[in-house]
N, C-alpha and C positions, 0 to 999 in steps of 0.2 A: 581150786583145788591149788590145798597151797603146798608150800617146795618143801623137800624133806632137808635140804637145811638151815631156811629160815633166812631172814639175812644179813644176822649174825651171821652165821657158818657159810656164810659166804662172804663175807670181809674176813674173818678168819681161814680160811683156805687160800685166798689171793695175797693181805699178808703173807703165811706159812711159804707160797710159789717164787715168792720176791723176796725170805730169809732164804729159800733154799739158793735163785739162782745166787743173786748175790756173794753166799759160802763158795760156790761152786768156784763162780768168779775167782775170788780171794786167790784160794788153791789154785788156778788155771794163775793169775799173776803172777804166784813165786817160780810154778813150772816153768813159764815164758824167762827166767827173770837167768838162765840156768843159757849157757851157751850153745848145748846142744837143738833147743828147741824153740821154735816160730811161732809165736802168737799169730792166729787169721782174722779173729777175733774180741774185741775184744774195746774199751775207754782208758786208755793213756797204760803206766805200766803196769798198775797196779791189779788190774782187774783183765783177765783175760777166759771167756765160755767157750774156745777150739783154739786147739793148739798141734802142731806131729812135729818131728823130730826134721829136722835139716844135716844141713849134710854131715856136717863137723858130728850132730851125735851118732849119723848111720858109721861115720869113721870109729866114733870113739866107739858102738858101742862091737862092730865087725872087731876089732883087738881088743874087746873085755873076753869074745869067745876064741879065740883066737889065742891068747895070751891062757885060758883056763884050760 
């Protein structure tokens, strides 16, 4: 029984996933460079796949909400 994707299709799928992860990492790296954001999982300062708002970022959001 033949695979629907075929061998070339599997490699194309893997390459697309790798590109998507790289782009997400670059976007996260840009986000993590903000003072109010902390990178939880990444490589160096340029790639970050998981980040969260730290105490400074939460204070900035609170002040922005109060002042608006």
